[in-house]
N, C-alpha and C positions, 0 to 999 in steps of 0.2 A: 703629333702627326695629324690627328683628326682636326685639331684646331687650325692648323696650317691650311688644310684642304678647305675647311669651312670659310676661312678668311679669303682664300683665292676665289671661291665661288661667289662670295659677297662682292668682292672687287669686280668680278666679271659682270655680275648683274648691274651694279652701279655704273660700270664703264660702258655697258651697252646702252643704258638709258640716258646717260649724261655725257655722251661723247663730246658734244659741242662745248660743254662746261670745261671738261678736262683739256681739250685742245687749247682753249683760252688760258687756262691755268698754266699750262706748260709754256705758252708764249710769254706770259708775265714772269714766270720763274727765270727764264733766260734773260730777262731785263733786270733781274736782281730782286724781284718781289717773291721771295721764297718763305716768308714768315706769315703765319696766320694770327692776327690780333683779334682778341675777343672785344666785341663792341656791345653796346646796349641793343638788345634784340628789337628789331623793327620790321616793318613790312618790306618785302624785297622791292628793289628798283626795277621797273620793267625794262630799262635800258641796259642793265648790267647782267652779266651771266652769274647765276647763283644756284645753289642747291638749298632751297629753303626747308626749314623744319615745318612739317604740316601737323597741326594738332588734331586730335580726334574729332573736333567740331569743324575742321576745315580751314582754320586760320593758318596763314603762312608767315613765318618769321625768318630773318637772317640774323645770325648772332656773331659772325666772324667776317673779317675782310682780309684780303691778301695785301701785305705791305712789305717794305724793306725791313730787315731785321734791325731793331734799335741798337745803337752803339753804346 
């Protein structure tokens, strides 16, 4: 139960801060892009919506992209 509440709190915090990202994610999922593929970590593209990983020294990386599920 406590784990579930903690998870909901985390999702709420992320959802509030990253609303634009999630709106774009939902749009792409409706078009069939519901799978997250791991890619080589790289700097985020400023033209793409992303939730980068931020290192303790401030570097930002993106390690996943939303794609159609492989067949």
